[in-house]
Backbone as XML, in Angstrom:
<?xml version="1.0"?>
<chain id="A" units="angstrom">
  <residue number="1" name="GLU">
    <atom name="N" x="-68.751" y="-33.247" z="9.394"/>
    <atom name="CA" x="-68.635" y="-34.550" z="10.029"/>
    <atom name="C" x="-69.573" y="-35.562" z="9.337"/>
  </residue>
  <residue number="2" name="ARG">
    <atom name="N" x="-70.781" y="-35.102" z="8.962"/>
    <atom name="CA" x="-71.707" y="-36.011" z="8.256"/>
    <atom name="C" x="-71.116" y="-36.490" z="6.938"/>
  </residue>
  <residue number="3" name="HIS">
    <atom name="N" x="-70.493" y="-35.562" z="6.227"/>
    <atom name="CA" x="-69.879" y="-35.924" z="4.941"/>
    <atom name="C" x="-68.795" y="-36.987" z="5.143"/>
  </residue>
  <residue number="4" name="LEU">
    <atom name="N" x="-67.936" y="-36.805" z="6.136"/>
    <atom name="CA" x="-66.873" y="-37.772" z="6.395"/>
    <atom name="C" x="-67.433" y="-39.126" z="6.811"/>
  </residue>
  <residue number="5" name="THR">
    <atom name="N" x="-68.474" y="-39.124" z="7.594"/>
    <atom name="CA" x="-69.112" y="-40.380" z="7.998"/>
    <atom name="C" x="-69.644" y="-41.111" z="6.780"/>
  </residue>
  <residue number="6" name="HIS">
    <atom name="N" x="-70.302" y="-40.386" z="5.909"/>
    <atom name="CA" x="-70.831" y="-40.979" z="4.667"/>
    <atom name="C" x="-69.688" y="-41.482" z="3.781"/>
  </residue>
  <residue number="7" name="LEU">
    <atom name="N" x="-68.649" y="-40.681" z="3.640"/>
    <atom name="CA" x="-67.509" y="-41.057" z="2.803"/>
    <atom name="C" x="-66.835" y="-42.328" z="3.334"/>
  </residue>
  <residue number="8" name="ARG">
    <atom name="N" x="-66.622" y="-42.407" z="4.633"/>
    <atom name="CA" x="-66.008" y="-43.606" z="5.226"/>
    <atom name="C" x="-66.862" y="-44.846" z="4.961"/>
  </residue>
  <residue number="9" name="ARG">
    <atom name="N" x="-68.161" y="-44.700" z="5.068"/>
    <atom name="CA" x="-69.082" y="-45.815" z="4.816"/>
    <atom name="C" x="-69.001" y="-46.258" z="3.355"/>
  </residue>
  <residue number="10" name="GLU">
    <atom name="N" x="-68.968" y="-45.301" z="2.445"/>
    <atom name="CA" x="-68.865" y="-45.613" z="1.012"/>
    <atom name="C" x="-67.536" y="-46.288" z="0.682"/>
  </residue>
  <residue number="11" name="LEU">
    <atom name="N" x="-66.449" y="-45.782" z="1.254"/>
    <atom name="CA" x="-65.142" y="-46.376" z="0.992"/>
    <atom name="C" x="-65.059" y="-47.803" z="1.531"/>
  </residue>
  <residue number="12" name="LYS">
    <atom name="N" x="-65.623" y="-48.042" z="2.696"/>
    <atom name="CA" x="-65.635" y="-49.407" z="3.240"/>
    <atom name="C" x="-66.449" y="-50.327" z="2.343"/>
  </residue>
  <residue number="13" name="CYS">
    <atom name="N" x="-67.578" y="-49.847" z="1.879"/>
    <atom name="CA" x="-68.415" y="-50.635" z="0.966"/>
    <atom name="C" x="-67.652" y="-50.934" z="-0.327"/>
  </residue>
  <residue number="14" name="ASN">
    <atom name="N" x="-66.990" y="-49.934" z="-0.889"/>
    <atom name="CA" x="-66.211" y="-50.135" z="-2.109"/>
    <atom name="C" x="-65.078" y="-51.139" z="-1.888"/>
  </residue>
  <residue number="15" name="ALA">
    <atom name="N" x="-64.407" y="-51.033" z="-0.750"/>
    <atom name="CA" x="-63.320" y="-51.976" z="-0.444"/>
    <atom name="C" x="-63.858" y="-53.394" z="-0.345"/>
  </residue>
  <residue number="16" name="ASP">
    <atom name="N" x="-64.988" y="-53.566" z="0.317"/>
    <atom name="CA" x="-65.598" y="-54.896" z="0.442"/>
    <atom name="C" x="-66.013" y="-55.440" z="-0.921"/>
  </residue>
  <residue number="17" name="ARG">
    <atom name="N" x="-66.587" y="-54.599" z="-1.753"/>
    <atom name="CA" x="-66.975" y="-55.017" z="-3.111"/>
    <atom name="C" x="-65.757" y="-55.448" z="-3.917"/>
  </residue>
  <residue number="18" name="LEU">
    <atom name="N" x="-64.716" y="-54.633" z="-3.850"/>
    <atom name="CA" x="-63.510" y="-54.929" z="-4.609"/>
    <atom name="C" x="-62.892" y="-56.247" z="-4.145"/>
  </residue>
  <residue number="19" name="ARG">
    <atom name="N" x="-62.791" y="-56.458" z="-2.853"/>
    <atom name="CA" x="-62.233" y="-57.712" z="-2.331"/>
    <atom name="C" x="-63.079" y="-58.904" z="-2.779"/>
  </residue>
  <residue number="20" name="ALA">
    <atom name="N" x="-64.393" y="-58.752" z="-2.788"/>
    <atom name="CA" x="-65.268" y="-59.846" z="-3.225"/>
    <atom name="C" x="-65.065" y="-60.148" z="-4.706"/>
  </residue>
  <residue number="21" name="LEU">
    <atom name="N" x="-64.922" y="-59.117" z="-5.521"/>
    <atom name="CA" x="-64.701" y="-59.330" z="-6.955"/>
    <atom name="C" x="-63.346" y="-59.963" z="-7.232"/>
  </residue>
  <residue number="22" name="VAL">
    <atom name="N" x="-62.340" y="-59.569" z="-6.489"/>
    <atom name="CA" x="-61.029" y="-60.190" z="-6.642"/>
    <atom name="C" x="-61.125" y="-61.670" z="-6.285"/>
  </residue>
  <residue number="23" name="ALA">
    <atom name="N" x="-61.823" y="-61.987" z="-5.209"/>
    <atom name="CA" x="-62.005" y="-63.389" z="-4.817"/>
    <atom name="C" x="-62.755" y="-64.171" z="-5.897"/>
  </residue>
  <residue number="24" name="GLN">
    <atom name="N" x="-63.666" y="-63.510" z="-6.576"/>
    <atom name="CA" x="-64.476" y="-64.166" z="-7.609"/>
    <atom name="C" x="-63.700" y="-64.378" z="-8.908"/>
  </residue>
  <residue number="25" name="TYR">
    <atom name="N" x="-62.922" y="-63.384" z="-9.333"/>
    <atom name="CA" x="-62.344" y="-63.410" z="-10.672"/>
    <atom name="C" x="-60.853" y="-63.754" z="-10.749"/>
  </residue>
  <residue number="26" name="PHE">
    <atom name="N" x="-60.120" y="-63.596" z="-9.686"/>
    <atom name="CA" x="-58.680" y="-63.826" z="-9.718"/>
    <atom name="C" x="-58.355" y="-65.250" z="-9.288"/>
  </residue>
  <residue number="27" name="PRO">
    <atom name="N" x="-57.146" y="-65.725" z="-9.599"/>
    <atom name="CA" x="-56.750" y="-67.056" z="-9.140"/>
    <atom name="C" x="-56.876" y="-67.176" z="-7.621"/>
  </residue>
  <residue number="28" name="THR">
    <atom name="N" x="-57.135" y="-68.382" z="-7.159"/>
    <atom name="CA" x="-57.386" y="-68.586" z="-5.730"/>
    <atom name="C" x="-56.205" y="-68.214" z="-4.848"/>
  </residue>
  <residue number="29" name="GLU">
    <atom name="N" x="-54.974" y="-68.279" z="-5.381"/>
    <atom name="CA" x="-53.820" y="-67.941" z="-4.554"/>
    <atom name="C" x="-53.587" y="-66.436" z="-4.434"/>
  </residue>
  <residue number="30" name="THR">
    <atom name="N" x="-54.400" y="-65.619" z="-5.087"/>
    <atom name="CA" x="-54.294" y="-64.167" z="-4.961"/>
    <atom name="C" x="-54.696" y="-63.755" z="-3.554"/>
  </residue>
  <residue number="31" name="ARG">
    <atom name="N" x="-53.864" y="-62.934" z="-2.936"/>
    <atom name="CA" x="-54.175" y="-62.434" z="-1.594"/>
    <atom name="C" x="-54.433" y="-60.930" z="-1.667"/>
  </residue>
  <residue number="32" name="THR">
    <atom name="N" x="-55.304" y="-60.445" z="-0.786"/>
    <atom name="CA" x="-55.619" y="-59.016" z="-0.762"/>
    <atom name="C" x="-55.330" y="-58.438" z="0.613"/>
  </residue>
  <residue number="33" name="SER">
    <atom name="N" x="-54.994" y="-57.159" z="0.610"/>
    <atom name="CA" x="-54.838" y="-56.451" z="1.882"/>
    <atom name="C" x="-56.230" y="-56.146" z="2.425"/>
  </residue>
  <residue number="34" name="LYS">
    <atom name="N" x="-56.278" y="-55.800" z="3.688"/>
    <atom name="CA" x="-57.529" y="-55.343" z="4.287"/>
    <atom name="C" x="-57.232" y="-53.983" z="4.903"/>
  </residue>
  <residue number="35" name="PRO">
    <atom name="N" x="-57.404" y="-52.929" z="4.093"/>
    <atom name="CA" x="-57.003" y="-51.599" z="4.561"/>
    <atom name="C" x="-57.854" y="-51.085" z="5.720"/>
  </residue>
  <residue number="36" name="ASP">
    <atom name="N" x="-57.177" y="-50.440" z="6.674"/>
    <atom name="CA" x="-57.866" y="-49.788" z="7.788"/>
    <atom name="C" x="-58.191" y="-48.341" z="7.456"/>
  </residue>
  <residue number="37" name="GLY">
    <atom name="N" x="-57.641" y="-47.847" z="6.369"/>
    <atom name="CA" x="-57.865" y="-46.472" z="5.944"/>
    <atom name="C" x="-57.404" y="-46.335" z="4.510"/>
  </residue>
  <residue number="38" name="GLY">
    <atom name="N" x="-57.516" y="-45.152" z="3.998"/>
    <atom name="CA" x="-57.105" y="-44.921" z="2.624"/>
    <atom name="C" x="-58.128" y="-45.436" z="1.633"/>
  </residue>
  <residue number="39" name="ALA">
    <atom name="N" x="-57.720" y="-45.521" z="0.381"/>
    <atom name="CA" x="-58.657" y="-45.906" z="-0.677"/>
    <atom name="C" x="-58.002" y="-46.813" z="-1.704"/>
  </residue>
  <residue number="40" name="VAL">
    <atom name="N" x="-57.027" y="-47.620" z="-1.253"/>
    <atom name="CA" x="-56.381" y="-48.562" z="-2.168"/>
    <atom name="C" x="-56.333" y="-49.946" z="-1.546"/>
  </residue>
  <residue number="41" name="LEU">
    <atom name="N" x="-56.331" y="-50.916" z="-2.440"/>
    <atom name="CA" x="-56.231" y="-52.321" z="-2.055"/>
    <atom name="C" x="-55.002" y="-52.888" z="-2.753"/>
  </residue>
  <residue number="42" name="TRP">
    <atom name="N" x="-54.169" y="-53.574" z="-2.009"/>
    <atom name="CA" x="-53.007" y="-54.236" z="-2.588"/>
    <atom name="C" x="-53.336" y="-55.694" z="-2.823"/>
  </residue>
  <residue number="43" name="LEU">
    <atom name="N" x="-52.947" y="-56.199" z="-4.000"/>
    <atom name="CA" x="-53.122" y="-57.606" z="-4.326"/>
    <atom name="C" x="-51.751" y="-58.242" z="-4.431"/>
  </residue>
  <residue number="44" name="GLU">
    <atom name="N" x="-51.613" y="-59.410" z="-3.855"/>
    <atom name="CA" x="-50.429" y="-60.227" z="-4.090"/>
    <atom name="C" x="-50.844" y="-61.289" z="-5.088"/>
  </residue>
  <residue number="45" name="LEU">
    <atom name="N" x="-50.325" y="-61.179" z="-6.287"/>
    <atom name="CA" x="-50.683" y="-62.069" z="-7.387"/>
    <atom name="C" x="-49.821" y="-63.329" z="-7.331"/>
  </residue>
  <residue number="46" name="PRO">
    <atom name="N" x="-50.164" y="-64.341" z="-8.112"/>
    <atom name="CA" x="-49.280" y="-65.508" z="-8.188"/>
    <atom name="C" x="-47.859" y="-65.066" z="-8.554"/>
  </residue>
  <residue number="47" name="ASN">
    <atom name="N" x="-46.858" y="-65.733" z="-8.000"/>
    <atom name="CA" x="-45.456" y="-65.347" z="-8.187"/>
    <atom name="C" x="-45.042" y="-65.238" z="-9.649"/>
  </residue>
  <residue number="48" name="THR">
    <atom name="N" x="-45.692" y="-65.967" z="-10.532"/>
    <atom name="CA" x="-45.306" y="-65.977" z="-11.944"/>
    <atom name="C" x="-45.865" y="-64.796" z="-12.730"/>
  </residue>
  <residue number="49" name="VAL">
    <atom name="N" x="-46.697" y="-63.988" z="-12.098"/>
    <atom name="CA" x="-47.324" y="-62.858" z="-12.796"/>
    <atom name="C" x="-46.514" y="-61.589" z="-12.543"/>
  </residue>
  <residue number="50" name="ASP">
    <atom name="N" x="-46.058" y="-60.969" z="-13.609"/>
    <atom name="CA" x="-45.331" y="-59.708" z="-13.530"/>
    <atom name="C" x="-46.362" y="-58.578" z="-13.608"/>
  </residue>
  <residue number="51" name="ALA">
    <atom name="N" x="-46.541" y="-57.862" z="-12.497"/>
    <atom name="CA" x="-47.565" y="-56.816" z="-12.433"/>
    <atom name="C" x="-47.285" y="-55.662" z="-13.382"/>
  </residue>
  <residue number="52" name="GLU">
    <atom name="N" x="-46.016" y="-55.450" z="-13.751"/>
    <atom name="CA" x="-45.714" y="-54.375" z="-14.703"/>
    <atom name="C" x="-46.188" y="-54.751" z="-16.106"/>
  </residue>
  <residue number="53" name="VAL">
    <atom name="N" x="-46.066" y="-56.012" z="-16.481"/>
    <atom name="CA" x="-46.605" y="-56.478" z="-17.764"/>
    <atom name="C" x="-48.127" y="-56.359" z="-17.740"/>
  </residue>
  <residue number="54" name="LEU">
    <atom name="N" x="-48.737" y="-56.757" z="-16.623"/>
    <atom name="CA" x="-50.187" y="-56.617" z="-16.473"/>
    <atom name="C" x="-50.598" y="-55.156" z="-16.572"/>
  </residue>
  <residue number="55" name="PHE">
    <atom name="N" x="-49.838" y="-54.272" z="-15.951"/>
    <atom name="CA" x="-50.091" y="-52.831" z="-16.010"/>
    <atom name="C" x="-50.141" y="-52.354" z="-17.456"/>
  </residue>
  <residue number="56" name="ASP">
    <atom name="N" x="-49.133" y="-52.744" z="-18.257"/>
    <atom name="CA" x="-49.095" y="-52.321" z="-19.662"/>
    <atom name="C" x="-50.310" y="-52.821" z="-20.431"/>
  </residue>
  <residue number="57" name="ARG">
    <atom name="N" x="-50.688" y="-54.061" z="-20.212"/>
    <atom name="CA" x="-51.863" y="-54.621" z="-20.894"/>
    <atom name="C" x="-53.143" y="-53.936" z="-20.428"/>
  </residue>
  <residue number="58" name="ALA">
    <atom name="N" x="-53.208" y="-53.635" z="-19.137"/>
    <atom name="CA" x="-54.398" y="-52.972" z="-18.590"/>
    <atom name="C" x="-54.537" y="-51.556" z="-19.158"/>
  </residue>
  <residue number="59" name="ILE">
    <atom name="N" x="-53.429" y="-50.831" z="-19.256"/>
    <atom name="CA" x="-53.469" y="-49.478" z="-19.828"/>
    <atom name="C" x="-54.018" y="-49.535" z="-21.250"/>
  </residue>
  <residue number="60" name="ASP">
    <atom name="N" x="-53.556" y="-50.525" z="-22.026"/>
    <atom name="CA" x="-54.057" y="-50.684" z="-23.399"/>
    <atom name="C" x="-55.557" y="-50.952" z="-23.424"/>
  </residue>
  <residue number="61" name="ALA">
    <atom name="N" x="-56.078" y="-51.556" z="-22.344"/>
    <atom name="CA" x="-57.506" y="-51.844" z="-22.245"/>
    <atom name="C" x="-58.279" y="-50.715" z="-21.562"/>
  </residue>
  <residue number="62" name="GLY">
    <atom name="N" x="-57.581" y="-49.623" z="-21.202"/>
    <atom name="CA" x="-58.243" y="-48.485" z="-20.566"/>
    <atom name="C" x="-58.445" y="-48.638" z="-19.069"/>
  </residue>
  <residue number="63" name="ILE">
    <atom name="N" x="-57.633" y="-49.495" z="-18.441"/>
    <atom name="CA" x="-57.765" y="-49.767" z="-17.006"/>
    <atom name="C" x="-56.505" y="-49.275" z="-16.304"/>
  </residue>
  <residue number="64" name="SER">
    <atom name="N" x="-56.693" y="-48.519" z="-15.241"/>
    <atom name="CA" x="-55.568" y="-47.947" z="-14.510"/>
    <atom name="C" x="-55.282" y="-48.754" z="-13.243"/>
  </residue>
  <residue number="65" name="THR">
    <atom name="N" x="-54.018" y="-49.155" z="-13.087"/>
    <atom name="CA" x="-53.555" y="-49.871" z="-11.901"/>
    <atom name="C" x="-52.172" y="-49.312" z="-11.550"/>
  </residue>
  <residue number="66" name="LEU">
    <atom name="N" x="-51.557" y="-49.854" z="-10.514"/>
    <atom name="CA" x="-50.174" y="-49.503" z="-10.208"/>
    <atom name="C" x="-49.450" y="-50.780" z="-9.815"/>
  </residue>
  <residue number="67" name="PRO">
    <atom name="N" x="-48.412" y="-51.159" z="-10.583"/>
    <atom name="CA" x="-47.640" y="-52.334" z="-10.197"/>
    <atom name="C" x="-46.791" y="-52.042" z="-8.961"/>
  </residue>
  <residue number="68" name="GLY">
    <atom name="N" x="-46.628" y="-53.050" z="-8.126"/>
    <atom name="CA" x="-45.917" y="-52.871" z="-6.863"/>
    <atom name="C" x="-44.489" y="-52.407" z="-7.003"/>
  </residue>
  <residue number="69" name="ASN">
    <atom name="N" x="-43.793" y="-52.835" z="-8.054"/>
    <atom name="CA" x="-42.391" y="-52.452" z="-8.192"/>
    <atom name="C" x="-42.211" y="-50.944" z="-8.353"/>
  </residue>
  <residue number="70" name="LEU">
    <atom name="N" x="-43.219" y="-50.230" z="-8.826"/>
    <atom name="CA" x="-43.118" y="-48.776" z="-8.950"/>
    <atom name="C" x="-43.245" y="-48.068" z="-7.604"/>
  </residue>
  <residue number="71" name="SER">
    <atom name="N" x="-43.685" y="-48.793" z="-6.581"/>
    <atom name="CA" x="-43.795" y="-48.226" z="-5.235"/>
    <atom name="C" x="-42.624" y="-48.624" z="-4.355"/>
  </residue>
  <residue number="72" name="SER">
    <atom name="N" x="-41.650" y="-49.308" z="-4.936"/>
    <atom name="CA" x="-40.502" y="-49.794" z="-4.179"/>
    <atom name="C" x="-39.221" y="-49.156" z="-4.705"/>
  </residue>
  <residue number="73" name="PRO">
    <atom name="N" x="-38.404" y="-48.575" z="-3.837"/>
    <atom name="CA" x="-37.155" y="-47.978" z="-4.303"/>
    <atom name="C" x="-36.199" y="-49.002" z="-4.927"/>
  </residue>
  <residue number="74" name="ARG">
    <atom name="N" x="-36.374" y="-50.261" z="-4.557"/>
    <atom name="CA" x="-35.501" y="-51.318" z="-5.089"/>
    <atom name="C" x="-36.157" y="-52.114" z="-6.213"/>
  </residue>
  <residue number="75" name="GLY">
    <atom name="N" x="-37.365" y="-51.747" z="-6.591"/>
    <atom name="CA" x="-38.060" y="-52.471" z="-7.654"/>
    <atom name="C" x="-38.609" y="-53.818" z="-7.213"/>
  </residue>
  <residue number="76" name="ALA">
    <atom name="N" x="-38.773" y="-53.999" z="-5.920"/>
    <atom name="CA" x="-39.327" y="-55.244" z="-5.387"/>
    <atom name="C" x="-40.846" y="-55.284" z="-5.624"/>
  </residue>
  <residue number="77" name="TYR">
    <atom name="N" x="-41.481" y="-56.324" z="-5.196"/>
    <atom name="CA" x="-42.940" y="-56.488" z="-5.268"/>
    <atom name="C" x="-43.443" y="-56.562" z="-6.704"/>
  </residue>
  <residue number="78" name="ARG">
    <atom name="N" x="-42.712" y="-57.267" z="-7.559"/>
    <atom name="CA" x="-43.075" y="-57.370" z="-8.977"/>
    <atom name="C" x="-44.400" y="-58.095" z="-9.191"/>
  </residue>
  <residue number="79" name="HIS">
    <atom name="N" x="-44.837" y="-58.896" z="-8.235"/>
    <atom name="CA" x="-46.109" y="-59.603" z="-8.405"/>
    <atom name="C" x="-47.207" y="-59.017" z="-7.496"/>
  </residue>
  <residue number="80" name="PHE">
    <atom name="N" x="-47.049" y="-57.748" z="-7.160"/>
    <atom name="CA" x="-48.064" y="-57.029" z="-6.381"/>
    <atom name="C" x="-48.707" y="-55.964" z="-7.264"/>
  </residue>
  <residue number="81" name="LEU">
    <atom name="N" x="-49.973" y="-55.695" z="-6.996"/>
    <atom name="CA" x="-50.731" y="-54.722" z="-7.786"/>
    <atom name="C" x="-51.597" y="-53.886" z="-6.851"/>
  </residue>
  <residue number="82" name="ARG">
    <atom name="N" x="-51.620" y="-52.586" z="-7.077"/>
    <atom name="CA" x="-52.461" y="-51.693" z="-6.279"/>
    <atom name="C" x="-53.664" y="-51.272" z="-7.095"/>
  </residue>
  <residue number="83" name="LEU">
    <atom name="N" x="-54.845" y="-51.396" z="-6.485"/>
    <atom name="CA" x="-56.093" y="-50.968" z="-7.107"/>
    <atom name="C" x="-56.761" y="-49.933" z="-6.211"/>
  </residue>
  <residue number="84" name="SER">
    <atom name="N" x="-57.326" y="-48.922" z="-6.820"/>
    <atom name="CA" x="-58.014" y="-47.880" z="-6.073"/>
    <atom name="C" x="-59.514" y="-48.177" z="-5.991"/>
  </residue>
  <residue number="85" name="PHE">
    <atom name="N" x="-60.095" y="-47.894" z="-4.822"/>
    <atom name="CA" x="-61.549" y="-47.977" z="-4.678"/>
    <atom name="C" x="-62.113" y="-46.641" z="-4.197"/>
  </residue>
  <residue number="86" name="GLY">
    <atom name="N" x="-61.353" y="-45.573" z="-4.437"/>
    <atom name="CA" x="-61.750" y="-44.250" z="-3.966"/>
    <atom name="C" x="-62.606" y="-43.459" z="-4.932"/>
  </residue>
  <residue number="87" name="HIS">
    <atom name="N" x="-63.085" y="-44.083" z="-5.963"/>
    <atom name="CA" x="-63.915" y="-43.408" z="-6.966"/>
    <atom name="C" x="-65.338" y="-43.952" z="-6.868"/>
  </residue>
  <residue number="88" name="PRO">
    <atom name="N" x="-66.311" y="-43.260" z="-7.428"/>
    <atom name="CA" x="-67.681" y="-43.780" z="-7.399"/>
    <atom name="C" x="-67.755" y="-45.148" z="-8.078"/>
  </residue>
  <residue number="89" name="TRP">
    <atom name="N" x="-68.460" y="-46.076" z="-7.462"/>
    <atom name="CA" x="-68.577" y="-47.434" z="-7.990"/>
    <atom name="C" x="-69.535" y="-47.452" z="-9.168"/>
  </residue>
  <residue number="90" name="CYS">
    <atom name="N" x="-69.180" y="-48.221" z="-10.208"/>
    <atom name="CA" x="-70.062" y="-48.346" z="-11.361"/>
    <atom name="C" x="-69.805" y="-49.692" z="-12.036"/>
  </residue>
  <residue number="91" name="GLY">
    <atom name="N" x="-70.614" y="-50.006" z="-13.021"/>
    <atom name="CA" x="-70.477" y="-51.258" z="-13.750"/>
    <atom name="C" x="-69.134" y="-51.383" z="-14.435"/>
  </residue>
  <residue number="92" name="ALA">
    <atom name="N" x="-68.577" y="-50.267" z="-14.897"/>
    <atom name="CA" x="-67.270" y="-50.302" z="-15.557"/>
    <atom name="C" x="-66.188" y="-50.774" z="-14.597"/>
  </residue>
  <residue number="93" name="THR">
    <atom name="N" x="-66.326" y="-50.450" z="-13.322"/>
    <atom name="CA" x="-65.362" y="-50.911" z="-12.322"/>
    <atom name="C" x="-65.400" y="-52.428" z="-12.236"/>
  </residue>
  <residue number="94" name="GLU">
    <atom name="N" x="-66.598" y="-52.984" z="-12.182"/>
    <atom name="CA" x="-66.734" y="-54.434" z="-12.096"/>
    <atom name="C" x="-66.213" y="-55.110" z="-13.362"/>
  </residue>
  <residue number="95" name="ASP">
    <atom name="N" x="-66.482" y="-54.523" z="-14.517"/>
    <atom name="CA" x="-65.964" y="-55.070" z="-15.777"/>
    <atom name="C" x="-64.436" y="-55.057" z="-15.783"/>
  </residue>
  <residue number="96" name="ALA">
    <atom name="N" x="-63.839" y="-53.991" z="-15.271"/>
    <atom name="CA" x="-62.377" y="-53.878" z="-15.233"/>
    <atom name="C" x="-61.772" y="-54.944" z="-14.321"/>
  </residue>
  <residue number="97" name="ILE">
    <atom name="N" x="-62.392" y="-55.191" z="-13.187"/>
    <atom name="CA" x="-61.877" y="-56.212" z="-12.269"/>
    <atom name="C" x="-61.999" y="-57.594" z="-12.898"/>
  </residue>
  <residue number="98" name="GLU">
    <atom name="N" x="-63.087" y="-57.856" z="-13.582"/>
    <atom name="CA" x="-63.237" y="-59.133" z="-14.273"/>
    <atom name="C" x="-62.156" y="-59.281" z="-15.351"/>
  </residue>
  <residue number="99" name="TRP">
    <atom name="N" x="-61.906" y="-58.224" z="-16.126"/>
    <atom name="CA" x="-60.878" y="-58.262" z="-17.167"/>
    <atom name="C" x="-59.510" y="-58.542" z="-16.548"/>
  </residue>
  <residue number="100" name="LEU">
    <atom name="N" x="-59.183" y="-57.820" z="-15.470"/>
    <atom name="CA" x="-57.897" y="-58.028" z="-14.805"/>
    <atom name="C" x="-57.760" y="-59.458" z="-14.298"/>
  </residue>
  <residue number="101" name="GLY">
    <atom name="N" x="-58.822" y="-59.978" z="-13.695"/>
    <atom name="CA" x="-58.781" y="-61.347" z="-13.197"/>
    <atom name="C" x="-58.543" y="-62.350" z="-14.309"/>
  </residue>
  <residue number="102" name="ASP">
    <atom name="N" x="-59.236" y="-62.167" z="-15.428"/>
    <atom name="CA" x="-59.034" y="-63.055" z="-16.581"/>
    <atom name="C" x="-57.600" y="-62.973" z="-17.078"/>
  </residue>
  <residue number="103" name="GLU">
    <atom name="N" x="-57.052" y="-61.770" z="-17.138"/>
    <atom name="CA" x="-55.683" y="-61.584" z="-17.625"/>
    <atom name="C" x="-54.678" y="-62.215" z="-16.665"/>
  </residue>
  <residue number="104" name="VAL">
    <atom name="N" x="-54.899" y="-62.072" z="-15.369"/>
    <atom name="CA" x="-54.005" y="-62.697" z="-14.388"/>
    <atom name="C" x="-54.056" y="-64.219" z="-14.530"/>
  </residue>
  <residue number="105" name="HIS">
    <atom name="N" x="-55.250" y="-64.767" z="-14.725"/>
    <atom name="CA" x="-55.363" y="-66.219" z="-14.965"/>
    <atom name="C" x="-54.525" y="-66.618" z="-16.179"/>
  </residue>
  <residue number="106" name="ARG">
    <atom name="N" x="-54.653" y="-65.877" z="-17.283"/>
    <atom name="CA" x="-53.893" y="-66.190" z="-18.498"/>
    <atom name="C" x="-52.391" y="-66.109" z="-18.243"/>
  </residue>
  <residue number="107" name="MET">
    <atom name="N" x="-51.972" y="-65.056" z="-17.570"/>
    <atom name="CA" x="-50.554" y="-64.874" z="-17.313"/>
    <atom name="C" x="-49.998" y="-65.943" z="-16.359"/>
  </residue>
  <residue number="108" name="ALA">
    <atom name="N" x="-50.789" y="-66.336" z="-15.391"/>
    <atom name="CA" x="-50.341" y="-67.329" z="-14.409"/>
    <atom name="C" x="-50.197" y="-68.718" z="-15.032"/>
  </residue>
  <residue number="109" name="THR">
    <atom name="N" x="-51.009" y="-69.010" z="-16.035"/>
    <atom name="CA" x="-50.957" y="-70.333" z="-16.643"/>
    <atom name="C" x="-50.103" y="-70.383" z="-17.889"/>
  </residue>
  <residue number="110" name="ALA">
    <atom name="N" x="-49.596" y="-69.240" z="-18.333"/>
    <atom name="CA" x="-48.807" y="-69.186" z="-19.572"/>
    <atom name="C" x="-47.380" y="-69.682" z="-19.373"/>
  </residue>
  <residue number="111" name="ARG">
    <atom name="N" x="-46.946" y="-69.803" z="-18.174"/>
    <atom name="CA" x="-45.544" y="-70.184" z="-17.922"/>
    <atom name="C" x="-45.401" y="-71.656" z="-17.714"/>
  </residue>
</chain>
């Protein structure tokens, strides 16, 4: 029970950190979920951003994400992105979120 209590506290802290970094680095119209459980955060990106294109660019940069259309049987949610916060937090996590935010800004303004 102590382990689960500690784990829940860490996951909540990670979720709060991730939401704060998204607010800092992503376009202002980006919306985030507020999970009651689990270890993932969903982002709704600007409508002009294709999360699958972002996924491919992120993989090339060594960053793992999941575009929303891969979680939909109909391929919907093309401008949604899932990020995990279930791993130990480190500086590389913050660098990855900053990189993703910069890339989303570029993609949103490229059209």
